[in-house]
N, C-alpha and C positions, 0 to 999 in steps of 0.2 A: 505556472499557468497549470490550469487543469485542462486535461483532453480526455477524450472517450476513446476506448480501444475495443473493436469487436475480436473476443477471443472466442475459443472453441466452446468455452463453458459459459457465454454470455458477455453482456456488454460490461464494461469496467469502466470507472472514473479512474483517471492515475494524475496524480500530482506530485510534481517534482518540489522537494525540501530541501532549503539551502542550508538547514541544521540551525540550532539555536543554542541557547547556554540555560535550557531548563534542568538539565540534569537527568532527565528520564532516560531509563533504558527499557529499549523493547527488544521482542526476540522476533528475529527475521523467520516468515515461515517456509522461506525458500531454503534456508541452511540450517537452521535451528540456533544460529550464533546470536550474541547478544549486538544490538544495534544502537549505539549512543546518538541522543537527540541531537548532538553537535555535530555528526556526521552527516553531510549530503546524503540524502536517501529519497525513496518513493513511498506515497501513502497510496493505497490503492483500495476499491470497494466495489463491489457489484451494483450497477444501476438497476439491474433487473432482478432484485431480490427476492426470493420467494415469498416472502409476509411483507412486501413493501419497501420503499425507497427510504424510510426511517431506519429500518432493519439493516439494510445495506450499509448504510452511512455507520450506525453503531457497530457493524462488525468489519470496519476500515481496518488494515494492516500496515504496518511500517516494514517495507522491504528495502534489503539492499539493492542498488540500482542495476548491479550485476544480477543477482539472483532473480530480480523480477524479469529481465531480459530472457533469463535461462529457461525458467519454469513458467513463463506465461508466453 
């Protein structure tokens, strides 16, 4: 489920991801550690991106759930 969160640096779209078997590895922007796509995590992007919504979606990042709660 996707939600919106008003944070100090703007409004963010936040979506919980259950994990999948794609085998991708992301880097969590909160801790800089690997995040396997098979791990439940959060995908987040700014709704109010400086150059438009499309840029916000293109700049979405995959976060460990705990890191997102800590740093956002």
